[in-house]
DOZATOR-167500 format. One record per residue (C-alpha): y, z, x; residue in one letter. Coordinates in steps of 0.2 Angstrom, whole numbers, padded with zeros to 4 digits, always signed. Layout:
DOZATOR-167500
YZXA...
//
This chain:
DOZATOR-167500
+0000+0001+0000E+0019-0003+0006G+0010-0013+0020K+0019-0032+0028E+0003-0041+0025E+0002-0035+0007D+0018-0042+0004V+0014-0058+0012R-0002-0061+0002V+0008-0055-0014G+0020-0070-0011A+0010-0084-0005N-0007-0082-0014K-0006-0089-0031F+0003-0106-0031P+0016-0112-0043E+0006-0120-0056R-0007-0104-0061Q-0018-0101-0076P-0007-0093-0090I-0015-0078-0100G-0031-0069-0096T-0037-0082-0087S-0024-0076-0073A-0031-0061-0071Q-0046-0065-0061S-0043-0067-0041D-0028-0052-0042K-0020-0049-0027D-0018-0033-0031Y-0028-0017-0039K-0029-0011-0056E-0024+0006-0058P-0036+0015-0068P-0031+0024-0084P-0024+0040-0082A-0036+0054-0090P-0030+0062-0105L-0032+0080-0097F-0028+0081-0077E-0027+0101-0074P-0028+0097-0056G-0011+0092-0058E-0004+0107-0062L-0008+0114-0045A+0002+0098-0037S+0021+0102-0032W+0024+0083-0034S+0018+0086-0053F+0033+0103-0053W+0045+0091-0045R+0044+0078-0056A+0048+0089-0071G+0064+0095-0060I+0070+0079-0057A+0067+0073-0075E+0078+0091-0080F+0091+0086-0069I+0091+0067-0072A+0093+0070-0091T+0108+0084-0086F+0117+0074-0079L+0115+0059-0092F+0120+0069-0107L+0135+0075-0095Y+0142+0058-0092I+0138+0050-0107T+0143+0064-0120V+0160+0066-0111L+0162+0048-0111T+0160+0049-0132V+0173+0064-0133M+0184+0054-0121G+0184+0040-0133V+0185+0051-0150K+0199+0062-0144R+0211+0043-0139A+0221+0038-0153P+0215+0021-0155N+0200+0012-0147M+0215+0001-0137C+0219+0018-0127A+0202+0021-0122S+0185+0014-0115V+0179+0009-0132G+0160+0006-0138I+0160-0005-0123Q+0164+0010-0112G+0154+0021-0119I+0139+0007-0120A+0142+0006-0099W+0143+0025-0097A+0124+0025-0106F+0118+0012-0096G+0126+0014-0080G+0119+0032-0079M+0101+0025-0084I+0102+0013-0070F+0109+0027-0056A+0095+0040-0063L+0082+0028-0064V+0085+0022-0048Y+0086+0039-0039C+0071+0047-0048T+0060+0032-0050A+0049+0038-0035G+0045+0056-0040I+0044+0055-0058S+0044+0037-0062G+0063+0040-0069G+0060+0042-0088H+0074+0051-0093I+0067+0049-0113N+0055+0055-0124P+0051+0038-0130A+0046+0031-0112V+0037+0046-0108T+0027+0041-0125F+0024+0023-0123G+0019+0022-0105L+0006+0038-0112F-0001+0027-0125L-0004+0012-0111A-0014+0026-0102R+0000+0025-0087K+0001+0045-0086L-0009+0059-0093S-0005+0070-0108L-0002+0084-0099T+0012+0075-0087R+0020+0066-0103A+0021+0084-0112V+0028+0093-0098Y+0040+0078-0096Y+0047+0078-0114I+0050+0096-0113V+0059+0096-0096M+0070+0081-0103Q+0075+0090-0119C+0080+0106-0111L+0092+0095-0097G+0097+0086-0113A+0102+0103-0120I+0111+0110-0104C+0120+0093-0101G+0128+0096-0120A+0129+0111-0117G+0140+0110-0101V+0151+0097-0109V+0157+0111-0124K+0159+0123-0114G+0174+0111-0105F+0181+0108-0122Q+0172+0120-0136P+0186+0117-0149K+0188+0097-0145Q+0169+0095-0144Y+0166+0105-0161Q+0182+0095-0168A+0176+0078-0163L+0158+0077-0168G+0150+0084-0151G+0142+0067-0146G+0128+0070-0161A+0120+0055-0168N+0121+0053-0187T+0118+0038-0198V+0136+0032-0199A+0144+0030-0217P+0140+0011-0226G+0121+0012-0219Y+0106+0019-0228T+0091+0030-0219K+0080+0016-0218G+0095+0005-0209S+0098+0019-0197G+0079+0021-0195L+0075+0002-0191G+0090+0001-0179A+0082+0017-0169E+0065+0008-0168I+0070-0010-0162I+0081-0005-0149G+0069+0008-0146T+0054-0005-0144F+0068-0018-0135V+0070-0004-0121L+0052+0002-0119V+0047-0017-0120Y+0059-0021-0106T+0052-0003-0096V+0035-0011-0095F+0037-0029-0086P+0052-0019-0074A+0038-0010-0068T+0021-0018-0069D+0009-0018-0054A+0004-0035-0057K+0023-0043-0056R+0027-0033-0041N+0013-0040-0034A+0013-0058-0040R+0032-0060-0039D+0034-0049-0021S+0045-0062-0012H+0057-0059-0025V+0066-0044-0024P+0064-0033-0042I+0076-0019-0044L+0069-0012-0058A+0081-0001-0064P+0092-0015-0067L+0087-0021-0082P+0081-0005-0088I+0100+0000-0087G+0106-0016-0094F+0093-0014-0109A+0103+0003-0114V+0118-0006-0112F+0117-0021-0125L+0106-0012-0137V+0123+0002-0137H+0134-0012-0140L+0124-0017-0156A+0116-0001-0163T+0134+0012-0159I+0141+0008-0177P+0125+0010-0186I+0118+0027-0178T+0126+0030-0163G+0113+0024-0154T+0098+0035-0152G+0083+0028-0143I+0081+0043-0135N+0076+0059-0144P+0081+0070-0130A+0097+0065-0130R+0099+0066-0150S+0092+0082-0150L+0101+0089-0135G+0118+0085-0144A+0114+0090-0161A+0108+0109-0153I+0124+0111-0145I+0136+0104-0159F+0125+0113-0172N+0131+0107-0191K+0123+0103-0204D+0127+0084-0204N+0118+0084-0186A+0103+0088-0192W+0102+0078-0210D+0096+0063-0202D+0090+0070-0186H+0073+0065-0190W+0078+0047-0190V+0080+0050-0171F+0064+0057-0167W+0054+0047-0180V+0062+0029-0175G+0060+0031-0156P+0042+0034-0157F+0038+0022-0167I+0048+0010-0158G+0040+0015-0140A+0023+0014-0149A+0026-0005-0155L+0032-0009-0139A+0016-0001-0128A+0003-0009-0141L+0014-0027-0140Y+0013-0025-0120H-0005-0020-0118V-0011-0032-0133V+0000-0047-0130V+0007-0049-0113I-0007-0040-0102R-0021-0047-0115A-0030-0031-0110I-0044-0026-0122P
//
């Protein structure tokens, strides 16, 4: 792994006109990792397991801190033109995901999102033990990140909505749920090919920076769905803001921001495994 000769083989072994679909999966120049076990108790004795959770906590903490502060800055401006506006919010979310995935990918995989963790778990990329641990640490990090923002500006935080996700007036809960499902599908659909071992082996002569397409997907989804739900697509982000804001309107539609992302992640995992990779 990581040897120079492996890179040369990965770059040159397959010609341009190669078989498409399942027939292309013979003569691989990479080793398909085995499915992760459902339970892996041995992980609990490994420092790498615990530091991965810490990395997820810190990354989600920073994610909420920067993004909720950006939302607060837009909300307190007299009009959209006097602030970074919706585009700025979308850039804050997408840019932070780009930076944080880049920083944590080698430690925890850079999930920073329970929906991403859930999708990768369904595709057998990580054990249930690790998935539950990641989700807990992500939620704790999100709560702390939103809490620090409130600590900086408590009155404005409560007056301006605290960055909590709600279904916007004029939209039904069904519309909000659909937006969250499709938005999370786009994100997790992007995560799979961006981190796929087969693509990295086959296209190793092409520099692939996985955090870039992932961050850009987050940016685009926010542009589309901020007017509908404020864009959740991350249950930890929605939970952290809801707990710290803690008003009824933040909880009325909260289920949408868990059910929608988990359905979207499950559909993306199913699509990737069954259709894209064509693995039985």
